[in-house]
N, C-alpha and C positions, 0 to 999 in steps of 0.2 A: 504492499499498500503506500509507503514509504516512498518507493523508486518510482511507482508511478505517480504520484504528485509532486515529487523533483522535478521528475520529467515534465508534465505539466506546467509549469513554473515555469521553467527551463524555455519551452515553445511559444510563453506567454513574453517572455521579458523579452525576447527576440521578435515577436510580432510587436511590442512596442517602440523599441529601438524603430525598426524599420518604417514604422509612423510617423516616430516622431522627427527621423531623416525626410522622410516625405520624397515628394520627386524632385531628384533633381536635373537642373536645369542645364540644358542644352549649349555648350561652349561653341559660345559665335565666335567664326574663326574670320581670319581678315587675309582679305584677297591682295594679290600685287598686283597695281595697277601702272600705269606709266603714261608721263606728263609730256606733251609735246606744243610746239610754237612754230608758226609759222607766218613770215609776211614778203605781202607781195607789194611793191612800189611803183607804181608810173608818175613819168610828171608829161605828158601827152594830152593833156589838157593847160596848159599852160601858152602863153598868146600876149599878144602887145600888150600891154600894160598889168599884165597881172602873172604872174611864176605860182604854179602851183608844184604841190605835192601831192599826192593819194597813196599812203599808206593804209595797205588793209592787216590785219593782224588778226591769228584764226589760234587758240590753244583748242587742244582738245586729252580727253584723260581719255585713255585707253585701258580693256580688259587683258586677260590670258590671253582671247582669242583676236585680239587684237580692234575688237567691237569697238566702237566708240561712248561710250556712257557718258559723257559731260563734253560740251561745246561751246565756248563765246567767241563772241567778233564784237571785235569795233574797225573806225576809220576813222584816220588821221587826215582829215582832210585839208590842208593847208594852201595857203590863198594870199599873199602879198600885193596887194600895188603899187606897182614897178611903171605908172605912165609917167615920161619924160624923162627914164631911170633913176626917180627917188625909191626911197625906199622905207621900210616901216620896222624902222630896230628894235623900238618898244613893243614891238605887237603879238598881244596873246594868242592864245586858239584854244576852243575847245574838240574836244572827235564827237564825230557822230550821236556816239550814246549820250553824250554828258549835255546837247544839245536840247536832246529828247524834241516836246512840239515845235521848239525857235530852230528847228533842222527846215519844216516846212516842207515838206516832202507829201504830206495828206490836204493840204493847203492850195500846191503850183503842181503836184503830178497828176501825168495824166493818168488813166485808167490801162492797160495792160491785158486785161482781163472782160468781154463783151459785159457790160453792163454791172461794170463792178467797182467797187469804192479802194481810195490810194489811203492805207494806214501809213501813220510815221511810220518813220523806217527802224526808230526801236522797236516799235509792236513787227514789222518784217524780220530787222536782223533773229529775234528771240525764233520764230516761225520757220528759222532755217535750223537754229540752233536744236527745236526741240525732235526735225524734222529728222535728222542725220543720228540720232540716237541708234543704234541698234547696226546700223552700219558700216562699213571699212572705211580709212580713208581711201584708198583705190577707188571704192565701189562710188563713195561722193566726186572724186574728180570725174567718174564717167556720170553723169548724171546727161541726162538728156534737155536740151535746151531747144528754144526755139524763138526767132528773131520777130518780134512785137514793137510798132513803136520805136525801132532801133535800137531798142535792150535786148539783150540775152537772159532771157526769160524761161522759168521750167516748163516742161512737159507736161509734169506727175498733177492732176489735177489735188490731190493732196497736197499738198505743196500751195500749191493756187486757193484752195481752198482753205485753206489753217491762215492766209491772207499776203504770205508771202508774192509776191506779186512782179517784184522792181529784178533785175539786174543780179546773173547771182553767179559768173565767174571769178569775180576774185577772189568770194569766198571760196567757190569750189574750190580754185588755186590755190586760198592762202592754209584751207583745210588740208589740203594735197601733203602742201612741204610739212604742216605740222605732223602728219603722219610716217614721213621720211624724214625727222626732224635724226642728224644722229648725232644730238648731243642731248635726246629729251632724258627725263630723269625720270627713276622706278617708287616707290611707295607704296606701302603698304596702311587697309583701311578696309574698315568694315563693310559695306554696301551701304550705298546710300549714307554716310555718317561725314560727308564733307562737302563742299560744296565750290565753284573757281571763280575764280574772276581772272579778266584781261583789264590795261589799263596802256595807255599812249599820252606820255606830255610831253610836248613840242616849244624848245625857244627859239630865237633869233640868235641865232652866234654871230661870234664880234666880229669874224671873218665877213657878214653882209657890207655890203657898202653902197652908192651911188652911182650910178658912171655920168664920165663924163663927157666932155667932145673930144679928151684926147683917151682917154681909156674904159674899157667893157665894167660895168658894175657885177656884184654880186648879191644874190638872193641865196641866205644860209639859214634853212629852217631845220634843225636838228631833231629828230624823234626818238626818245627813250621807250622800251614797250615789257613790260612782266605779265607773267602770266605763273595764279598764284593756288595750290589747290589748301583747303581755310578747313582746319579737323571742327568737330561739333564744340570743341571747348578754346576756340578762336584762335588758337596756333598752327601756325604754318607746317604742311607736312610735306612740301616738294614746290618748287620754285625755279624759275627760269627770268634771265634778262635778252634784252639782246637794242641793239641803237643803231638806225641810222644817221650819214651825212650828205645828203644831196647837195649840189650845190649847184647854180643853177645862172646862168651868166644875163648881164641888160646891158642893152643897151641906151642909146642916150635918148630916144627917138621912144624909149622904152617896149621896142620889141627884144626880142628872148633869142639869146645865143644858145653856145653850146652847152647842155648837163653833163653832170659829173655823178653818177651813181655806177659801184662795180659791187654791190651784194652790203647786208647787214655786214654788222660786228664779225656775229660770230659764223655769218657762213664765210669771210673774210679768212679768217684764223690767220694761218702767217703770213696771210695777203694786206692785210688791216697794219704789219710789221710796226706796232709796236715793242716789241723785244728788239728791233734793230734800232730803233730811234730816240725810242724814252729815257729819259732820266731816271733814277734809283731815285726813289722814293723815303727809302730807308737806310740807313746805310750804310755801308757793304754791302747790302742788297745786288742785288740782281733784278730786271724785268723780265715779267712775263708776259704771253700774248695775252691779248683783251680777252680773248674769250676762255682762254683758262683762269683769270683773275674773276670773270666773271662766272665761272664755274665754280671758284670757291664762294665768290659771298652766296652764293644760291645754299650753298650746301651749309653754309654759317648760318643764315638766315632758318631753318630747321628748324622748330621748336619756338620761335617765338612768334610776338603776336604783330600786328601791322602797326600799331603803337607803338611796342619797342624799335620796328626796324626807324619806325620814321623820326629817333630819339636817339638813332646812333649818335656818340660822340664821334667829331673830326677833329683834327689838328693842320692848320697850314704848313704844307711843304713845297717848296718850288712853286709856288702860289696856285697847285693842287688840295684840296680838301681831303685828305686819309681818316682812315680811321684811324683811332688811339686803341683799338682793339689788340694785343700782341700775337693771341690765336689768331687774326682775321688776318695779317700782317707775313706771319710766318706759314698761314696758310698758304701764300704768294697773292693773294689784293691789297695791291698796295698801291692801285690808282684813284683817284679821286671818286666818292662813290654819291654822294651828295644828288643826284640825279638816279641815281639808280633806288637809293635808298626811298628818295618821295615815290615815283614810279612804284614800284612793289609795294609801298605802304598804301598808295591806292588801290593796288591793283585786291588788295587784303579787301579794303572797306567796299568794292566792288563786286565780292565773292557772290553770287548766289545758288 
């Protein structure tokens, strides 16, 4: 009898322990993703009286199968009035995403779909971003288009019905470049636990000068780009930055001369020649190529918030605002970082 009671008590004890433990919550695994960025630049819209640079930037996050899980697009459409060879040295710029309703596509754009209405640029861009989710970058590059009102728009009724009826060829090319980005960075995260942001900031470089009767002038509108993945806690999981330095010659009558643009700084790699011609900003140090320094910065900001990146301390060396943090300097990023800090912080603020 005692033996039976003991066995019964043991069974009860085991059952009570199981009950107390309850059902185990299955572990949520982190997936591996890749962040890439691509920039497409055109100066073809420049004409007498107007120097113009159109820079389309796309960033995508892809999964292990190469499928897009998030996409963000913006355009820095930078214009400078160069009538009679003058320049606008103090001009400030906003991207199409930042302009929102002030871009006035809904107000002035002509419908490209019979009986349709024209939505604002940022609304149409968001429709495209959502449309490409689940596709590969190659599939986006191969999207079919048709010519309507001299614009190459989609042939897919699903995208047109979603509100994207504007020209999409630069979007397609920028996404394709982002998918082929050989400097893309990987990160791990739970599905649907992160946001993606992209930003572009343009300034008028000091090289800008008015034309004279004896010499051409120059319109130098330089743009920094950043793409950033932000976790649920507001901290950076992955980041990339890039920059362009297109130069447009202008003549005394306001007409456009030669345009100089060879690629983004990341695309140029050794061709940017920072290592060859740059002066060391750290005593006894060497100068690494821009794309290597950029990658070091991108790795350094992982784990930081946008506010922390914006507040990074700098010191002036050789007229450059470089980091005061030995860890970043030792990692090889000894170049000026103020523009990079600003655009990366902005991309965090724009993450959605």
